[in-house]
ZATI-683304 format. One line per 3 residues: number of its first residue (from 1); their letters; for each residue y, z, x of N, C-alpha, C. Coordinates in nm, 3 decimals. Each point is the difference from the previous one (the first is absolute). Layout:
% residues N
NUM> a> Y,Z,X,Y,Z,X,Y,Z,X  ...
***
This chain:
% residues 330
1> mir> -0.120,-0.005,0.076,0.123,-0.004,-0.062,0.133,0.003,0.106  -0.031,0.072,0.060,0.135,0.031,0.106,0.017,-0.128,0.054  -0.103,-0.049,0.054,0.010,-0.140,0.074,0.046,-0.111,-0.081
4> wlk> -0.031,0.009,-0.114,0.032,-0.111,-0.108,0.179,0.010,-0.024  0.043,0.140,-0.023,0.122,0.007,-0.003,0.103,-0.030,0.102  -0.077,0.012,0.125,0.085,-0.044,0.114,-0.008,-0.150,0.022
7> stg> -0.100,-0.053,-0.059,-0.010,-0.171,0.042,0.080,-0.064,-0.126  -0.001,0.056,-0.097,0.076,-0.069,-0.107,0.111,0.068,-0.073  0.010,0.133,0.015,0.097,0.065,-0.073,0.146,-0.033,0.002
10> ryl> 0.007,-0.033,0.140,0.176,-0.027,0.030,0.035,-0.134,-0.059  -0.108,-0.092,-0.035,0.040,-0.134,-0.046,0.013,0.015,-0.157  -0.087,0.093,-0.054,0.005,0.028,-0.136,0.142,0.078,-0.062
13> lpv> 0.022,0.081,0.089,0.091,0.113,-0.013,0.145,-0.066,-0.073  0.036,-0.115,0.051,0.136,-0.042,-0.042,-0.037,-0.065,-0.157  -0.093,-0.059,-0.033,-0.041,-0.045,-0.144,-0.026,0.117,-0.085
16> vfv> -0.050,0.109,0.043,-0.021,0.115,-0.082,0.123,0.068,-0.010  0.092,-0.008,0.066,0.124,0.075,0.004,0.074,-0.067,-0.128  0.009,-0.117,0.005,0.080,-0.074,-0.118,-0.066,0.009,-0.154
19> ivf> -0.139,0.012,0.032,-0.069,0.021,-0.129,0.044,0.148,-0.049  -0.010,0.101,0.075,-0.002,0.137,-0.048,0.150,0.028,-0.026  0.103,-0.088,0.064,0.144,0.019,-0.057,0.014,-0.048,-0.137
22> lvn> -0.064,-0.106,-0.035,0.023,-0.059,-0.117,-0.085,0.064,-0.102  -0.108,0.071,0.031,-0.077,0.082,-0.090,0.092,0.136,-0.028  0.049,0.057,0.105,0.082,0.104,-0.025,0.127,-0.031,-0.099
25> lsf> 0.044,-0.102,0.006,0.131,-0.065,-0.069,-0.053,-0.024,-0.151  -0.116,-0.004,-0.013,-0.046,-0.048,-0.129,-0.044,0.155,-0.091  -0.045,0.069,0.069,-0.034,0.140,-0.081,0.121,0.093,-0.019
28> gtv> -0.017,0.073,-0.117,0.096,0.097,-0.013,-0.004,0.017,-0.149  0.115,0.074,-0.073,-0.012,0.036,-0.128,-0.020,-0.120,-0.091  0.062,-0.129,0.038,-0.031,-0.116,-0.047,-0.076,-0.083,0.091
31> yvs> -0.113,-0.061,-0.020,-0.069,-0.087,0.079,0.039,-0.136,0.001  0.025,-0.089,0.098,0.027,-0.118,0.021,-0.085,-0.077,0.097  -0.046,-0.099,-0.034,-0.118,-0.067,0.065,0.088,-0.063,0.127
34> pir> -0.082,-0.015,0.112,0.065,-0.063,0.128,0.052,-0.133,-0.021  -0.078,-0.060,-0.084,0.037,-0.149,-0.045,0.151,0.017,-0.084  -0.001,0.073,-0.076,0.133,0.031,-0.079,0.099,0.014,0.067
37> lfk> -0.012,0.065,0.096,0.102,0.056,0.102,0.110,-0.117,0.042  -0.093,-0.108,0.038,0.084,-0.120,0.061,0.052,-0.065,-0.110  -0.047,-0.007,-0.120,0.077,-0.052,-0.116,0.125,0.066,-0.044
40> lig> 0.014,0.132,0.029,0.083,0.073,-0.040,0.135,-0.036,0.075  -0.015,-0.070,0.135,0.119,0.006,0.064,0.123,-0.095,-0.052  -0.064,-0.103,-0.083,0.109,-0.095,-0.069,0.036,0.065,-0.136
43> eet> -0.029,0.122,-0.056,0.021,0.039,-0.130,0.107,0.102,-0.005  0.047,0.028,-0.124,0.112,0.111,0.002,-0.044,0.095,-0.131  -0.109,0.083,0.056,-0.067,0.084,-0.108,0.021,0.140,0.046
46> ser> -0.027,0.107,-0.090,-0.039,0.133,0.037,-0.115,0.020,0.110  -0.097,-0.081,-0.045,-0.117,0.027,0.104,0.056,-0.069,0.135  0.065,-0.082,0.023,0.047,-0.069,0.124,0.120,0.122,0.059
49> yli> 0.056,0.062,-0.081,0.080,0.120,0.067,-0.094,0.116,0.038  -0.094,0.043,-0.086,-0.092,0.111,0.057,-0.063,-0.019,0.136  -0.066,-0.145,0.021,-0.047,-0.034,0.126,0.093,0.006,0.114
52> fnl> 0.075,-0.086,-0.021,0.071,-0.037,0.122,0.138,0.102,0.035  0.035,0.078,-0.088,0.126,0.097,-0.010,-0.068,0.131,0.016  -0.090,0.059,-0.048,-0.060,0.118,0.013,-0.136,0.038,0.059
55> rlp> -0.098,-0.096,0.015,-0.128,0.010,0.050,0.010,-0.066,0.136  0.040,-0.116,0.026,0.027,-0.066,0.126,0.046,0.095,0.124  0.146,0.077,-0.027,0.038,0.077,0.094,-0.093,0.112,0.043
58> rvl> -0.069,0.061,-0.097,-0.083,0.111,0.018,-0.119,-0.062,0.084  -0.065,-0.109,-0.051,-0.117,-0.056,0.079,0.058,-0.026,0.136  0.106,-0.070,0.034,0.057,-0.028,0.122,0.034,0.122,0.081
61> mat> 0.049,0.126,-0.044,0.034,0.107,0.062,-0.150,0.093,0.042  -0.084,-0.031,-0.080,-0.129,0.086,0.031,-0.079,-0.075,0.111  0.018,-0.144,-0.015,-0.072,-0.077,0.139,0.080,0.005,0.112
64> ltg> 0.158,0.008,-0.026,0.046,0.025,0.145,-0.019,0.136,0.055  -0.003,0.086,-0.100,-0.033,0.155,0.063,-0.117,0.005,0.078  -0.114,-0.032,-0.069,-0.134,-0.011,0.065,0.018,-0.091,0.149
67> ial> 0.066,-0.097,-0.013,0.014,-0.086,0.123,0.058,0.105,0.106  0.124,0.054,-0.030,0.068,0.103,0.085,-0.050,0.095,0.039  -0.087,0.087,-0.076,-0.060,0.107,0.045,-0.117,-0.004,0.091
70> slv> -0.075,-0.128,-0.035,-0.093,-0.032,0.058,0.002,-0.059,0.150  0.114,-0.089,-0.017,0.033,-0.026,0.152,0.056,0.083,0.098  0.099,0.110,-0.060,0.057,0.110,0.078,-0.115,0.077,0.053
73> gni> -0.113,0.030,-0.105,-0.136,0.077,0.048,-0.065,-0.067,0.128  -0.010,-0.142,-0.055,-0.070,-0.074,0.141,0.079,0.011,0.145  0.121,-0.008,-0.014,0.095,0.026,0.131,-0.023,0.156,0.041
76> fqa> 0.022,0.052,-0.093,-0.012,0.175,0.060,-0.113,0.025,0.059  -0.126,-0.047,-0.051,-0.136,0.006,0.046,0.007,-0.067,0.144  0.049,-0.086,0.016,-0.034,-0.081,0.122,0.101,0.065,0.108
79> imk> 0.137,0.053,-0.026,0.080,0.039,0.107,-0.034,0.131,0.039  -0.071,0.094,-0.115,-0.018,0.121,0.045,-0.160,0.042,0.033  -0.067,-0.128,-0.027,-0.146,-0.021,0.052,-0.077,0.111,-0.060
82> npl> 0.039,0.026,-0.147,-0.070,0.099,-0.091,-0.038,-0.082,-0.133  -0.131,-0.019,-0.032,-0.037,-0.064,-0.163,0.042,0.086,-0.077  0.038,0.117,0.002,0.040,0.087,-0.123,0.130,0.019,-0.042
85> vdp> 0.093,-0.095,0.089,0.136,0.014,-0.029,0.056,-0.085,-0.142  0.085,0.049,-0.071,0.037,-0.090,-0.113,0.163,-0.006,0.016  0.066,-0.059,-0.089,0.170,-0.013,0.022,0.067,0.112,-0.019
88> yli> -0.067,0.107,-0.061,0.087,0.123,-0.024,-0.021,0.118,0.097  -0.055,-0.068,0.111,-0.024,0.114,0.108,0.111,0.074,0.065  0.111,-0.052,0.007,0.129,0.049,0.043,0.097,0.058,-0.113
91> gts> -0.057,0.049,-0.104,0.084,0.054,-0.096,0.061,-0.080,-0.115  -0.020,-0.141,0.016,0.082,-0.079,-0.070,0.004,0.019,-0.162  -0.140,0.037,-0.046,-0.018,0.020,-0.161,0.043,0.127,-0.035
94> aga> -0.019,0.121,0.083,0.055,0.108,-0.009,0.156,0.020,-0.018  0.040,-0.072,0.085,0.146,-0.022,-0.014,0.066,-0.070,-0.119  -0.081,-0.097,-0.031,0.046,-0.073,-0.107,-0.015,0.076,-0.149
97> sfg> -0.122,0.062,0.003,-0.007,0.073,-0.136,0.089,0.116,0.008  0.044,0.068,0.106,0.092,0.090,-0.032,0.137,-0.066,-0.036  0.048,-0.101,0.058,0.106,-0.047,-0.020,0.008,-0.045,-0.156
100> all> -0.112,-0.072,-0.049,-0.001,-0.033,-0.140,0.003,0.124,-0.105  -0.079,0.092,0.022,0.016,0.122,-0.061,0.146,0.082,-0.014  0.053,-0.022,0.118,0.143,0.082,0.011,0.086,-0.092,-0.070
103> aiy> -0.005,-0.129,-0.006,0.079,-0.082,-0.099,-0.013,0.008,-0.134  -0.118,0.039,-0.049,-0.059,0.013,-0.121,0.061,0.135,-0.042  0.002,0.098,0.062,0.041,0.136,-0.016,0.147,-0.013,-0.032
106> fiv> 0.065,-0.082,0.087,0.149,0.004,-0.010,0.033,-0.071,-0.132  -0.058,-0.108,-0.036,0.025,-0.059,-0.130,-0.047,0.069,-0.135  -0.099,0.079,0.014,-0.055,0.105,-0.120,0.087,0.097,-0.015
109> nsi> 0.037,0.053,0.104,0.112,0.112,-0.011,0.126,-0.012,0.018  0.052,-0.131,-0.030,0.126,-0.072,0.005,0.081,0.065,0.103  -0.057,0.009,0.132,0.066,0.047,0.118,0.090,-0.128,0.062
112> ahv> -0.080,-0.115,0.010,0.055,-0.123,0.056,-0.072,-0.114,-0.059  0.053,-0.120,-0.001,-0.074,-0.120,-0.078,-0.033,-0.092,0.117  -0.121,-0.008,0.069,-0.023,-0.046,0.119,-0.121,-0.105,-0.028
115> sip> -0.041,-0.084,0.081,-0.080,-0.098,0.007,-0.127,0.041,0.044  -0.121,0.010,-0.091,-0.115,0.080,0.043,-0.060,-0.094,0.151  0.003,-0.121,-0.027,-0.044,-0.115,0.112,0.049,0.030,0.134
118> tms> 0.160,0.023,-0.019,0.057,0.012,0.134,-0.005,0.122,0.063  -0.014,0.103,-0.091,0.003,0.151,0.083,-0.145,0.013,0.034  -0.128,-0.072,-0.060,-0.123,-0.021,0.061,-0.006,-0.044,0.143
121> fif> 0.093,-0.148,-0.030,-0.014,-0.063,0.143,0.070,0.055,0.124  0.104,0.082,-0.045,0.055,0.087,0.120,-0.061,0.119,0.045  -0.065,0.044,-0.089,-0.080,0.144,0.060,-0.115,-0.060,0.055
124> alv> -0.074,-0.133,-0.037,-0.115,-0.057,0.080,0.043,-0.010,0.131  0.109,-0.086,0.027,0.039,-0.021,0.123,0.047,0.120,0.077  0.064,0.111,-0.047,0.012,0.124,0.071,-0.129,0.040,0.062
127> ast> -0.090,0.017,-0.101,-0.130,0.047,0.028,-0.073,-0.059,0.123  0.014,-0.132,-0.001,-0.085,-0.079,0.082,0.088,0.015,0.143  0.135,-0.029,0.017,0.071,0.031,0.088,-0.016,0.142,0.077
130> lsi> 0.008,0.104,-0.081,-0.026,0.120,0.051,-0.136,0.036,0.053  -0.100,-0.067,-0.027,-0.146,0.014,0.054,0.006,-0.058,0.135  0.089,-0.116,-0.003,-0.017,-0.067,0.148,0.070,0.061,0.100
133> vla> 0.124,0.032,-0.071,0.086,0.095,0.113,-0.056,0.144,0.063  -0.086,0.055,-0.118,-0.057,0.122,0.053,-0.130,-0.005,0.086  -0.054,-0.146,-0.018,-0.111,-0.036,0.092,0.057,-0.027,0.136
136> kkg> 0.138,-0.066,0.005,0.030,-0.074,0.135,-0.003,0.109,0.131  -0.051,-0.060,0.125,0.007,0.085,0.090,0.067,-0.092,0.129  0.125,0.034,0.022,0.079,-0.119,0.063,0.022,-0.114,-0.090
139> svv> -0.053,-0.135,0.075,0.010,-0.117,-0.071,-0.129,-0.010,-0.051  -0.112,0.076,-0.001,-0.136,-0.035,-0.051,-0.005,0.047,-0.125  -0.092,-0.035,-0.087,-0.066,0.063,-0.120,-0.130,0.006,0.010
142> ptv> -0.054,0.099,0.046,-0.166,0.018,0.026,-0.061,0.010,-0.160  -0.103,-0.074,-0.015,-0.059,-0.029,-0.129,-0.032,0.167,-0.065  -0.070,0.080,0.082,-0.039,0.134,-0.042,0.112,0.079,-0.059
145> hlv> 0.113,-0.019,0.079,0.122,0.080,-0.034,0.051,-0.075,-0.148  -0.012,-0.126,-0.003,0.057,-0.034,-0.127,-0.096,0.016,-0.135  -0.125,0.027,0.040,-0.084,0.039,-0.128,0.034,0.129,-0.031
148> lsg> 0.024,0.081,0.107,0.019,0.152,-0.026,0.134,0.000,-0.068  0.120,-0.065,0.042,0.130,0.026,-0.058,0.004,-0.081,-0.128  -0.099,-0.109,-0.046,-0.014,-0.043,-0.100,-0.051,0.108,-0.124
151> vlv> -0.101,0.074,0.057,-0.082,0.081,-0.105,0.131,0.134,-0.017  0.058,0.020,0.122,0.111,0.117,-0.024,0.121,-0.054,-0.121  0.031,-0.109,0.035,0.123,-0.059,-0.100,-0.052,-0.002,-0.142
154> stl> -0.140,-0.069,0.019,-0.061,0.002,-0.160,0.005,0.104,-0.069  -0.063,0.108,0.079,-0.004,0.140,-0.070,0.122,0.057,-0.057  0.123,-0.016,0.089,0.114,0.050,-0.049,0.065,-0.074,-0.106
157> fsa> -0.007,-0.125,-0.017,0.054,-0.078,-0.095,-0.094,0.021,-0.151  -0.137,0.009,0.036,-0.100,0.051,-0.118,0.058,0.124,-0.055  0.012,0.087,0.077,0.055,0.149,-0.035,0.118,-0.007,-0.090
160> gsm> 0.103,-0.103,0.045,0.115,-0.016,-0.069,-0.026,-0.052,-0.117  -0.080,-0.104,-0.027,-0.048,-0.059,-0.131,-0.060,0.097,-0.091  -0.097,0.075,0.054,-0.058,0.113,-0.085,0.097,0.098,-0.047
163> lll> 0.096,0.043,0.084,0.119,0.088,-0.033,0.090,-0.051,-0.136  0.013,-0.126,0.032,0.078,-0.072,-0.116,-0.074,0.001,-0.126  -0.121,-0.036,0.002,-0.099,-0.002,-0.095,-0.012,0.145,-0.096
166> nia> 0.018,0.102,0.065,-0.039,0.126,-0.028,0.168,0.059,-0.045  0.112,-0.028,0.040,0.099,0.037,-0.034,0.031,-0.065,-0.137  -0.017,-0.128,-0.002,0.002,-0.085,-0.138,-0.091,0.012,-0.106
169> nkt> -0.103,0.048,0.066,-0.101,0.042,-0.124,-0.042,-0.142,-0.068  0.020,0.004,-0.130,-0.041,-0.150,-0.063,0.094,-0.099,-0.015  0.132,0.034,0.069,0.105,-0.105,-0.038,-0.035,-0.117,0.104
172> lvs> -0.093,-0.010,0.089,-0.025,-0.111,0.087,-0.120,-0.072,-0.029  -0.034,-0.020,-0.135,-0.136,-0.078,-0.019,-0.009,-0.120,0.066  0.133,-0.085,-0.005,-0.001,-0.125,0.061,-0.034,0.011,0.147
175> ghv> 0.033,0.111,0.043,-0.026,0.022,0.171,-0.143,0.024,0.034  -0.074,0.047,-0.095,-0.158,0.024,0.031,-0.069,-0.144,-0.016  0.058,-0.115,-0.111,-0.056,-0.110,-0.005,0.018,-0.068,0.148
178> wly> 0.142,0.000,0.043,0.030,-0.075,0.113,-0.071,0.042,0.129  -0.054,0.133,0.003,-0.053,0.025,0.120,-0.125,-0.053,0.027  -0.039,-0.047,-0.121,-0.150,-0.105,-0.008,0.020,-0.127,0.006
181> gtf> 0.109,-0.063,0.009,0.020,-0.118,0.000,-0.007,-0.094,-0.138  0.122,-0.073,-0.023,-0.004,-0.083,-0.084,0.085,-0.132,0.015  -0.029,-0.090,-0.072,0.075,-0.137,-0.016,0.063,-0.033,-0.133
184> sgi> 0.013,0.105,-0.070,0.047,-0.023,-0.125,0.157,-0.005,0.029  0.047,-0.116,-0.087,0.160,-0.019,-0.008,0.037,-0.080,0.126  -0.074,-0.049,0.092,0.047,-0.086,0.097,0.078,-0.134,-0.049
187> tfh> 0.107,-0.042,0.072,0.080,-0.108,-0.032,-0.008,-0.084,0.113  0.035,-0.115,0.004,0.022,-0.093,0.094,0.105,0.043,0.112  0.103,0.095,-0.041,0.111,0.057,0.081,-0.082,0.093,0.093
190> dli> -0.100,0.062,-0.046,-0.055,0.110,0.101,-0.098,-0.063,0.106  -0.036,-0.134,-0.033,-0.073,-0.049,0.136,0.063,-0.044,0.095  0.153,-0.010,-0.009,0.072,-0.062,0.124,-0.025,0.061,0.116
193> vps> 0.058,0.129,0.040,-0.013,0.078,0.116,-0.144,0.017,0.061  -0.101,0.028,-0.106,-0.126,-0.003,0.055,-0.056,-0.107,0.065  0.030,-0.131,-0.075,-0.047,-0.128,0.046,0.048,-0.030,0.113
196> isl> 0.131,0.015,0.062,0.051,-0.021,0.090,-0.028,0.049,0.132  -0.043,0.140,-0.040,-0.043,0.075,0.120,-0.153,-0.033,0.027  -0.082,-0.017,-0.095,-0.124,-0.031,0.011,-0.012,-0.137,0.081
199> gvl> 0.095,-0.117,-0.024,0.007,-0.118,0.054,0.016,0.026,0.157  0.071,0.081,0.041,0.033,0.039,0.132,-0.106,0.036,0.051  -0.068,0.099,-0.029,-0.129,0.067,0.028,-0.105,-0.110,0.030
202> vll> -0.030,-0.070,-0.109,-0.096,-0.121,0.023,0.009,-0.103,0.102  0.131,-0.033,0.022,0.035,-0.079,0.107,-0.013,0.063,0.154  0.037,0.119,0.002,-0.032,0.059,0.105,-0.134,0.037,0.033
205> sfa> -0.074,0.051,-0.086,-0.131,0.026,0.030,-0.079,-0.112,0.044  0.006,-0.126,-0.057,-0.060,-0.114,0.047,0.057,-0.055,0.131  0.104,0.024,0.031,0.074,-0.038,0.123,-0.068,0.070,0.107
208> lsk> -0.003,0.119,-0.010,-0.059,0.128,0.090,-0.158,0.038,-0.039  -0.058,-0.100,-0.042,-0.145,0.025,-0.039,-0.087,0.028,0.142  0.023,-0.066,0.084,-0.068,0.001,0.115,0.027,0.128,0.088
211> rld> 0.131,0.068,-0.025,0.033,0.135,0.060,-0.073,0.086,-0.061  0.006,-0.005,-0.145,-0.087,0.095,-0.069,-0.173,0.018,0.030  -0.036,-0.108,0.034,-0.144,0.011,0.039,-0.017,0.048,0.135
214> vmt> 0.089,-0.013,0.085,0.008,0.092,0.119,0.004,0.152,-0.001  0.088,0.016,-0.107,0.031,0.153,-0.031,-0.097,0.089,-0.060  -0.113,-0.085,-0.034,-0.109,0.042,-0.075,-0.107,0.072,0.140
217> lge> 0.023,-0.081,0.106,-0.084,0.039,0.122,0.066,0.132,0.051  0.113,0.057,-0.012,0.049,0.103,0.030,0.137,-0.017,0.090  0.121,0.092,0.001,0.122,-0.019,0.051,-0.035,-0.023,0.165
220> kea> -0.080,0.055,0.054,0.013,-0.016,0.143,-0.049,-0.154,0.048  -0.099,-0.060,-0.084,-0.036,-0.132,0.015,0.104,-0.098,-0.041  0.069,0.051,-0.075,0.113,-0.087,-0.075,0.116,-0.010,0.108
223> ksl> 0.012,0.127,0.070,0.139,-0.005,0.090,-0.056,-0.080,0.113  -0.123,0.011,0.044,-0.042,-0.065,0.125,-0.022,-0.166,-0.023  0.022,-0.043,-0.110,-0.014,-0.157,-0.048,0.166,-0.033,-0.023
226> gin> 0.080,0.086,0.026,0.158,-0.004,-0.008,0.045,0.002,-0.108  -0.025,0.068,-0.107,0.050,0.002,-0.135,0.088,0.122,-0.017  0.115,0.014,-0.012,0.094,0.100,-0.056,-0.060,0.076,-0.095
229> vea> -0.085,0.124,0.042,-0.057,0.027,-0.130,0.098,0.099,-0.072  0.087,0.076,0.044,0.091,0.082,-0.067,0.091,-0.106,-0.087  0.059,-0.090,0.047,0.077,-0.068,-0.075,-0.066,-0.084,-0.129
232> lkw> -0.118,-0.026,0.025,-0.097,-0.063,-0.114,-0.024,0.117,-0.088  -0.042,0.125,0.025,-0.015,0.113,-0.068,0.147,0.028,-0.087  0.099,-0.007,0.056,0.129,0.047,-0.064,0.015,-0.109,-0.100
235> lfy> -0.017,-0.140,0.042,0.036,-0.109,-0.106,-0.095,0.027,-0.144  -0.122,0.029,0.037,-0.066,0.013,-0.123,-0.010,0.104,-0.077  0.031,0.103,0.080,0.011,0.140,-0.061,0.124,0.003,-0.111
238> llg> 0.117,-0.062,0.062,0.123,0.008,-0.091,-0.010,-0.098,-0.095  -0.052,-0.139,0.018,-0.018,-0.090,-0.088,-0.097,0.034,-0.109  -0.108,0.060,0.040,-0.094,0.038,-0.099,0.047,0.105,-0.100
241> sfv> 0.079,0.095,0.077,0.041,0.100,-0.086,0.119,-0.052,-0.107  0.092,-0.093,0.050,0.084,-0.071,-0.101,-0.061,-0.072,-0.085  -0.112,-0.068,0.016,-0.067,-0.081,-0.098,-0.078,0.097,-0.088
244> taa> -0.051,0.093,0.020,-0.085,0.123,-0.077,0.106,0.048,-0.081  0.127,0.049,0.030,0.090,0.072,-0.073,0.069,-0.112,-0.109  0.006,-0.138,0.042,0.039,-0.081,-0.094,-0.072,-0.016,-0.116
247> fvs> -0.114,0.000,0.012,-0.108,-0.003,-0.099,-0.020,0.115,-0.089  -0.007,0.116,0.080,-0.023,0.129,-0.049,0.087,0.037,-0.082  0.126,-0.034,0.010,0.128,0.038,-0.073,0.004,-0.057,-0.122
250> ktg> -0.082,-0.101,-0.026,0.002,-0.084,-0.112,-0.122,0.033,-0.106  -0.111,0.032,0.092,-0.110,-0.003,-0.081,-0.077,0.171,-0.014  0.042,0.078,0.093,-0.049,0.107,0.004,-0.108,0.015,0.103
253> iig> -0.075,0.123,0.032,-0.092,0.009,0.096,-0.154,-0.046,-0.075  -0.036,-0.096,0.081,-0.135,-0.070,-0.022,-0.082,0.021,0.134  -0.109,0.072,0.005,-0.095,0.022,0.096,-0.088,-0.076,0.046
256> fvg> -0.090,-0.019,0.114,-0.118,-0.039,0.012,-0.011,-0.151,0.042  0.104,-0.077,-0.070,-0.017,-0.162,0.030,0.018,-0.023,0.154  0.114,0.052,0.049,0.043,-0.037,0.163,-0.137,0.074,0.071
259> liv> -0.063,0.097,-0.050,-0.116,0.043,0.082,-0.101,-0.102,0.003  -0.071,-0.028,-0.117,-0.110,-0.067,-0.010,0.013,-0.149,0.018  0.109,-0.069,-0.064,-0.003,-0.151,0.003,-0.018,-0.023,0.170
262> phm> 0.059,0.052,0.084,-0.005,-0.070,0.148,-0.165,0.000,0.041  -0.076,0.112,-0.059,-0.123,-0.015,0.061,-0.086,-0.089,-0.077  0.039,-0.058,-0.106,-0.033,-0.116,-0.111,0.024,-0.124,0.085
265> ari> 0.102,-0.002,0.036,0.049,-0.139,0.062,-0.083,-0.009,0.152  -0.032,0.094,0.056,-0.042,0.018,0.123,-0.173,-0.048,-0.021  -0.029,0.043,-0.105,-0.163,-0.037,-0.020,0.000,-0.156,-0.057
268> vag> 0.111,-0.056,-0.050,0.005,-0.131,-0.051,0.035,-0.084,0.122  0.113,0.042,0.063,0.039,-0.094,0.104,-0.015,0.021,0.140  -0.050,0.120,0.033,-0.024,0.029,0.131,0.116,0.082,0.038
271> pkh> -0.008,0.064,0.148,0.097,0.082,0.054,0.147,-0.062,0.041  -0.004,-0.125,0.029,0.114,-0.091,0.045,0.118,0.008,-0.113  0.100,0.049,0.056,0.111,-0.007,-0.093,0.068,-0.129,-0.054
274> skn> -0.039,-0.097,0.082,0.041,-0.116,-0.055,-0.037,-0.077,-0.113  -0.139,0.071,-0.031,-0.094,-0.016,-0.129,0.015,0.074,-0.086  -0.020,0.139,0.026,-0.018,0.104,-0.095,0.144,0.055,-0.064
277> lla> 0.122,-0.048,0.066,0.121,0.038,-0.075,0.004,-0.089,-0.132  -0.041,-0.124,0.006,0.001,-0.074,-0.119,-0.073,0.056,-0.103  -0.155,0.025,0.042,-0.079,0.077,-0.103,0.055,0.119,-0.041
280> til> 0.064,0.067,0.065,0.079,0.130,-0.026,0.097,-0.040,-0.126  0.075,-0.090,0.042,0.103,-0.034,-0.110,-0.068,-0.054,-0.139  -0.097,-0.072,0.016,-0.061,-0.041,-0.116,-0.073,0.099,-0.095
283> igg> -0.083,0.084,0.073,-0.078,0.087,-0.061,0.064,0.120,-0.043  0.121,0.046,0.078,0.079,0.095,-0.056,0.112,-0.034,-0.113  0.010,-0.126,-0.013,0.077,-0.034,-0.126,-0.098,-0.014,-0.108
286> mlm> -0.116,-0.032,0.028,-0.102,-0.011,-0.128,-0.043,0.130,-0.034  -0.021,0.102,0.079,-0.052,0.131,-0.054,0.105,0.070,-0.066  0.118,-0.022,0.064,0.146,0.107,-0.076,0.012,-0.081,-0.151
289> svc> -0.001,-0.122,-0.014,0.009,-0.063,-0.121,-0.096,0.026,-0.096  -0.127,-0.013,0.055,-0.125,0.043,-0.087,0.013,0.140,-0.061  0.047,0.087,0.095,0.008,0.142,-0.033,0.094,0.030,-0.106
292> dtl> 0.128,-0.074,0.008,0.088,0.013,-0.084,-0.004,-0.062,-0.140  -0.091,-0.108,0.005,-0.052,-0.046,-0.127,-0.090,0.092,-0.078  -0.078,0.087,0.071,-0.113,0.070,-0.049,0.100,0.147,-0.056
295> art> 0.089,0.030,0.090,0.080,0.121,-0.068,0.067,-0.025,-0.120  0.047,-0.144,-0.025,0.075,-0.002,-0.139,-0.082,-0.066,-0.095  -0.108,-0.011,0.009,-0.105,-0.088,-0.083,-0.127,0.130,-0.054
298> lln> -0.045,0.065,0.082,-0.132,0.081,-0.024,0.033,0.079,-0.118  0.119,0.082,0.001,0.021,0.117,-0.104,0.120,-0.063,-0.083  0.043,-0.133,-0.019,0.096,-0.028,-0.074,0.001,0.032,-0.157
301> pve> 0.094,0.042,-0.015,0.151,-0.002,0.043,0.057,0.104,0.100  -0.112,0.100,0.017,0.016,0.091,0.113,0.017,-0.072,0.154  0.088,0.036,0.084,-0.007,-0.058,0.128,-0.049,0.104,0.092
304> ipv> -0.095,-0.042,0.089,-0.050,0.109,0.110,0.086,-0.040,0.127  0.030,0.117,0.058,0.101,-0.018,0.124,-0.108,-0.067,0.102  0.040,-0.127,0.070,-0.051,-0.118,0.083,-0.071,0.100,0.114
307> gii> 0.051,0.110,0.057,-0.038,0.078,0.108,-0.150,0.069,-0.028  -0.021,0.016,-0.143,-0.137,0.062,-0.020,-0.095,-0.102,-0.005  0.025,-0.137,-0.037,-0.087,-0.111,0.000,-0.041,-0.011,0.153
310> tal> 0.115,-0.009,0.091,-0.053,-0.028,0.145,-0.069,0.106,0.081  0.047,0.133,-0.046,-0.079,0.115,0.037,-0.159,-0.012,-0.034  -0.024,-0.041,-0.131,-0.132,-0.008,-0.034,-0.071,-0.103,0.076
313> iga> 0.032,-0.108,0.027,-0.051,-0.096,0.084,-0.002,0.024,0.150  0.128,0.065,0.046,0.005,0.002,0.131,-0.095,0.138,0.065  0.019,0.079,-0.070,-0.097,0.125,0.042,-0.165,-0.031,0.031
316> pfm> -0.060,-0.066,-0.103,-0.130,-0.025,0.022,0.007,-0.099,0.135  0.057,-0.093,0.003,0.000,-0.120,0.124,0.021,0.096,0.133  0.100,0.083,-0.004,0.025,0.074,0.134,-0.150,0.097,0.006
319> ffl> -0.040,0.051,-0.101,-0.146,0.076,0.040,-0.098,-0.104,0.048  -0.023,-0.117,-0.037,-0.080,-0.097,0.049,0.026,-0.040,0.146  0.121,0.006,0.031,0.067,-0.059,0.128,-0.042,0.105,0.106
322> lkf> 0.031,0.124,-0.044,-0.009,0.107,0.082,-0.154,0.036,0.015  -0.066,-0.011,-0.082,-0.174,0.012,0.010,-0.077,-0.103,0.071  0.061,-0.107,-0.021,-0.100,-0.133,0.055,0.072,-0.074,0.097
325> kng> 0.129,0.006,0.024,0.081,-0.086,0.085,0.065,0.059,0.127  0.014,0.157,-0.019,0.054,0.079,0.095,0.174,-0.028,-0.001  0.038,-0.066,-0.077,0.129,-0.022,0.000,0.041,-0.107,0.104
328> slk> -0.093,-0.101,0.060,0.055,-0.075,0.084,0.105,-0.102,-0.047  0.079,-0.036,0.150,0.087,-0.102,-0.030,-0.046,-0.139,0.000  -0.134,-0.008,0.042,-0.057,-0.132,0.037,-0.090,-0.038,-0.131
***
């Protein structure tokens, strides 16, 4: 099975990606067949408005979020040589959740009218930057120190979030939903900043794919081959944090995707980043969009937070990975 995936999977993935995208666009409160989708382009009906103004931006955001978290996870696992690293390692998610809850608290208690995504984005960047600054030793950012500082910062902001939830009691119901991730209410305007940041990350990751391959061998080996290890790490730490913050500030906290998809991609496309980065993009986009479709259709009209769906899928996968594959990067 593994051999078949490696030989044919990377050729089938683009086709499956398009099919999955159309299927996700079709399913919802109102089902519209994939063939009907193309006919709606030239029509002016309520059905067209539902698909192209409400459902399309949501499916696009789910797809792009899956791509972003998976890609950042792949890169972080390479530069830290740790197969159990995900995009939230350096406190980004904890900072984003605190910022969002703080904004909701201000609005609910009429303290100030602030933008929830903006506050979430600001605190996500603050948390990421703080983790890197605390881990820095001179001009070097040791991986072990970054992991420890990330745990410290995450704990600090998570405690702040719990404090807000306890102070506010039942007035932050929307905050609880946001903590587990949702794509509800996404518009095309919400896609602008996340899409641009992701585009930059995609271009740089492919351009530097050979250097990422060398980084998986270890920092000493990379330095001996003439790679500026610290510059590469700083570049991807900061850019990865920015991309994660851009998406988390719009969607909330969604775990496991950035952790499991890179492993799936390596199974399909192998260890070389020139190949598995594309597989990461396609699998990540498909997985997240499918999870969102399940979240909004399984208990319709009740919507399940998408983070719950990804956890139910991700946890058994990671158990299998740890039990039988030893978390290998190969």
